[in-house]
N, C-alpha and C positions, 0 to 999 in steps of 0.2 A: 404838267399839273402843278398846282400850288395848294397850300393849306386852304381849307374851305369851311364855311359855317353852314351846317345843314339843319333842316327842321327835324325835331324829335316827335315821337308819338304824343308827347304831352304838350305840343305846340311851343316848346322852347327851342333853343338853338344849341347845337353841339359842334365843337371844332374837330374836324377830321384832318389829319396831317397829309401832306403831299405823298409821303412815303406809304401811308396806308392805302391811299387811292391808287398809287402806282402798283402796289402789291396786288390789289384786286385786278387791275388791268392786265397784269402779267399772267394771272391765272385764267383769264377769259379767252375763249377763241374769238368772240366778237369784241368790237371796240367799246371802250367806256368814254362817253362824250361829256364835255362840259360846254358852257355857253360860248366858248371861243372856237369850238369845232365847227367847220363849215357845214356839217350835216345836222347840226343841233336844231335849227329852226324847222327844217323839213321833218325831222323825227318827232318833234313835239306837236306838230300840227295834226289835228284830227278832223273827222268828218264835220262836226258841228263847229262852225266858225265863231260861235259865241264864246267858245272855250279858248282862252289865251293864257295858259299857265306856263311857268318856267321852272322845270325841275333843276336842282343844282347839278345832279349827275344823271346820265342815262346809260344803263347797261344794255347794249344790244346783244341779245342772247342767240347763240348758234345751236345750242342743244341743252339737254338736261343738266349737264355739268355747269354750264354758265348760269343757269337759273339757280342751282344749289348754291354756288358761290355768292351770287347777288343777294339771295335771301339770307344767307349766313352773315354777310357784311351788314345788311340792314338790321338783323336781329342783334348782332354784337354791338352795334353802335346806336341801337334804339331809334332808328330812322323812320320817318314817314315814308311809306312806300305806295306807289301806284303801279298797276300792271296793264300794259297795253297789248291787246291781241290785234284785232282789226282796226281799233280806234274809231268804231262806228257808233258807240253807245251815246245816246242823246244826252245823258247826264255829264259826260266828259270825264268820268272817273279814271280814264286811262292815264291822265296827266295830273301830277301834283305840283304845288308850288314849293320850291326850295328843298324838296326831298329827293329820294331816289326813284326814278322811273325804270321799271324792268320791262324792256321792249322785246316782245316775242315775235315781232313781224318777220325777222329773218328765218324763222323756223317754218318752212313751207313744204315739207315733205308729205306726200300722200302715197301710200302703197295699197293697191287693190289686189285681192286674191279672188278672181272671178269664180274659181271652182267652189269655194266655200262661201262666196258672197260676203266678204269681209273687207273693211278698209281700216288702215292705221293712219291717223291723221295728226299732224303737228299743229300747234295753236296759232301759227301765223297765217294760216290759209284763209282765203275768202270763199264764199259760197260758189263763185264762178270757178275757182280752182277745183272744188269738189265735183261740180257738175261735169267739167271737162274730163276729169280723170275717170269718174264712174260711168258716164255715158258712153265712153269708148267700149265698154263691155255690156251695154244695154242694162245698166244698173243705176239706181238712184238712192239718195239719202233725203228724207224729208227735211227741208230747211226753210228759210224765209223767202221774202219776195224781192229783195234788193241784193243783187249778186256781189256788190262790193262790201257787204257786211262780213265781219270776221266770224268764222265758224265757232271759235271758242266761246266768245261772249254770248252768242246766240244760243248755243247748247246749254251753257251753265244757267241761263235764265229760262229754259224750256224749249223754245224754238217751234214756230208753226208757220205754215205757208200753204202753197197750192195743193200739196198732196198729203197734208196732215190728216184729212178725214179718212183717207184710205190706209195710211201707214202709221198714223200716230204722230206725236210730237217728236222732235229731234231726239230728246232724251229717251224716248221709248225704243229707239234703235241702238242705244248706247249699251255696249257689252262690258266695257272695262275702261279704266283710265290709269295713267301714271301721274302721280301728284307729288309736287314738292310742298311739304307742309311747313308751317311757320318755324319749326326748329331746324329747317334745312335738310330734312331727310326725304328721300324719294320712296314713296310707298305705292303699292298697286291697290286699287279699289275696284271691286266687282261684287256680284251677288255672293261670292264665297270668301272673298278677302276684304277685310275692313268694310263689311257691308253697311255699317252705319255711315261711314264716309261716302260710300257709293250712293246711298239714299239721299244724303244731304246735297251732294254735288248736282244731282238731277233736279235743278230748279233753284238751288240755294245761292246761285251766283258765285262770285269769286271769293266768298267768305272763308273757305276752308283750305285754301292752298292754291298753287299754280299748276294747272294741268299741262304736262309736257307732251302727252300723247293720248289720243282718244282712239278706242277701238269700237267700230260700229258694225252692225249687220246691215247689209244693203238689200234692195228690193228690185225685182225685175220691172223695167219701165222703159217705154220709148222704143226707138229714138224720137218718134213723133207722138204728140198728144193733140187732142182737139182742144183748141184754146183761142182766146182773143177777146176783143172788146165789142160791146154793143153800146152805142152812145145815144142818149135820149135828151130831148130838150128839158131843161130844168122845170119848165112850166108843168110838165106831166109827172113830176117827181112823186107826188102822193099816190097816184094810181099805179105807177111802176113799182113802188115799194109794196103796195097792197098785193099785187100779183106775184111779185118776187117772193114774199113770205109764203104765199100759198104753194108755189112750185117747190120751194125748199123743204116743205113738210114731208114730201115723199121722195126727196132727192137721194140717189144712191151714194154710197161712200166715195165712189170714184169722182163724183161731181162736186166742185167747189165754185161758189160765185161770190165775189166781193163787190161792194158798191163803193164808187168814188164820186164825191160831190165837189165840184170846183169850177173855175173858169176853164174853158177848153184851151189846152195848149195848141200851138200850131202844128198839129200832127198832119203828116202828108196825105192821109186818107180822108181827112175831114174837109168838107167844103170851106173855102176861105171865109165865107160870111159867118161861119160859126166860131172862128178863132176869137178867143177872148170873151165869148158868151158863156153864161152859166149852163152847165150840163150835169146830167147824172149818167155815170158810166157803169155798166155791168161788166165786170172782168171775170171771165170764167175759164175753168180748166177741167178737163175730164181725163183721168189718167188710166183708162182702160183701153180696149181696142177702138179703132177709129169709127167703125160702124155703130158701136154702142154709144160712142161719144156724140155722134150725129143725132142719135135718138134722144139721149139724155139732155142735151143742150137745147133741143127743139122747143120745149115749153118756155124756156127763158127767152129764147130768141123771138117767140111769137108775141111777147108782151108789147103792147102799145104800138106806136109808129116811130121807130128809131130813125135818127139822122143817118146812121151808118152802122153796118154789121160786118166786122172783119173776123168773125170766128171761123177758123179753118184748121186743118192739120198744120202744126208748127213743130220744129225741133224743140224738144223739152228744154235743152240748155239755152236756146234763144228766148223762149217764153219766160224763163227764169230771169232774164235781163230786160224784160219789156218795160219795167218801170224805172230802170236805172237813170235815164235822162232827166226824169223829174226829181231825182233824189241825189243828184251829183254833189260831191263835197264842195265846201267853200261858201255855202250860204249860212245865214243865221237861222237856227231852228229851235222851236220849243213845242213840246208835245203834251197833250193831256189825254188820258185814256180811261175807259170804263169797260167792264164786262157786262153783257146782258144775257139773260136766259131766253128772252124773246124780244123782238123789235115791236113794241107796242105802238099804237097810234100816237100816244103822247111822246114817246121817244123819237119817233119819226118827225113829229112837229118841231121838236127841239133842233134836230139836224137841219130841217128846211129853213127855219127861222135864222139859223146861224149862217147859212149860205147867202141869205138876203143881206147879211151884214159883213160879207168878206172884206178883210182889211187890205188885201193885196192879191195879185194875180197868181202867186205860187202857193197860197194857203189852200188847204183842202181838208176834207174829212173822209177817212177810210172806214168802212165797216167790213171787218174780216169775218168770214163764215167758217166756223170751226165745228167741234163736235165729232160725230162719226167715231172712228177708232180711238181718237184721243179722249173721247168722252166715256169710253168703256173701260177706263183704268180707274181703280179706286183712288179717292182723293188723298189717302195716306200711303199709297204705294210708292210714291216719290215725293220729294219736297215740294214739287209743283202741285198746288192744291186745286186750281180752278178748273176742274174737269167738267163741270156742269155748264160752263158758259157756251152758248151756241153762237154768239156774235161778240166781236171785240171792236169797240169804237176807238179809233185813234185820231185825235185832232192834230193835224200837221200844220202848225203855224210855221211859215217859211218865208224869209224875206232877205234882202241884200244889204239894206242900209240901217245902221244902228239907230237912226232917228225914228225908225218904225218899231223899235223894241216895245214901247209901251202899248201901242195900239194892237200889235199882233199877239203879245203875251196876254193882254187883257181880253182879247177875243177868245183865245183858247180857254182861259180860266172861266169865262162867262158860260161857255158851252158846257164845260165840266160841271159847274154848279147846277145849271138848268137840267142836265141829264141825270144827276145824282139820284133823284127819287125813283128812277126807272131801272137803275143798275143793281147788280147783286153784291157789290161791295168789295169783291176781290180786285186784284190788279195784276197786270203782266209787268214784272220788274224791268224788263228790257225797254218798256215804253215810258218809264217814269223819269221825269227830269230831276235835276239835282235838288230842287226845293221841295221834294216830296218825301223827305226822310220820315215824316210822321205817319206815312202810309205803309211802311214796310211790314209792321206787325199785322195789320189787317190784311195785307196782300197775301200773307202766308196762313192766315186763319188759324185753324186748329193745329197746323204743323209747326207753328212758330216756336212753341215751347221745346219741342224735340230738337229743332234746329239750334236753339240757344244752348242746349246741353251739349250737342255735338261740337258746336263752336268752342265751348269751354274746354273740351278734350283736346281739340286740334289747334286752337289758336287762342289760348287764355289771355294773351296780352292785346288781342285785337290788332295784330300786325297788319292783317289784310282788312283794312277799314275803308279804303277808297272804292266803295261799291254801294249797293243798296244794303246798308250794313245791318247784320244780325249781331247784336251785342252778346258776348259770352254770358251764360246764365250765372 
């Protein structure tokens, strides 16, 4: 190591001696990397290939003690800090330029106690890790729909997916956390210990500290669920949407059905003549027993004249990975998102018009179906406020070549603006790109003021600012 110049919280530079860096490295179980280290480039690379930032130092943490040391080093030297869990966040906040990146990826422990249906999970694990460990006992945690996502970031932003309507958001299963706060202390937060911090962490993102352990309650599920895709010609999209909305009005909590609009990828079960053609996909999952799942999915499967229907019993852990091939790391990505109370005809028209103008073969629009148990929690019970949204639109602009940046980002922004009059104004922070800082306050609505007060208590200097940032009150 050598003397280095690092970015400060005030956007200036501060000189850190080689001795100080070596002292930090000597106290860590995990390595401390600089740009000369062979593992540096691999460690700073994240899911969204548009993010190409170069931290001055990376502390790869093996446990809570490493996180404490790294946070104290940053605090004592007034350094810009970013925190990496799974590195999947669209905004790329896991990586900072010229500051200290605290990398939690090595912290991959999961312990399940099947007798009490509890799991203790470290912040470096992915959703696939969680599914493998919990499904071994016929248990599940409600998480997202892309298994390479990091559990920590997903949870801190709320977390929803295929079984949210039955079991609530990811945060609704959270029982307690261990958190390293901005002053470098490890505290426990739960309904009875530091309850204000526990409230804020459930939806408030990485603003309040670094979680080194999550304790969750688990739910009985699987190993098989009735799930799969029904693919329709895009020309029938309006009629499919109309019937889809009708069916969902009486759908049980066990049933979730998302809509995907895109060009058909070369899926093995799709006739070759449909590859590359525009389609509407109904992606459904029923998390009760299989006979009930057959009955509950039947009205959705009876809609229109689909090209193909591959809904059947599937292992839950496998279904959780169904969309991974379409969301692999290494592409350029930009997202825009809205919450809807209902999918009005006007909103549907916006989506259909947008697919007529697709800028590339990997771009798509997802409409997530939520509500159910997640909607029966009070808006002020956790920091996550948008309990009333029944549908979440996420515009996935995705492409490979930087020359397409303008066209793809412009497409996503155009849909966002066109859909705005039909949305309810809240936003899911995990879906917000880095240029949406002006949306943070409205995303939290009436909860924002309380979050800003709690931020002032736990992080008055705003050390944890590489996130959808809540500024200290």
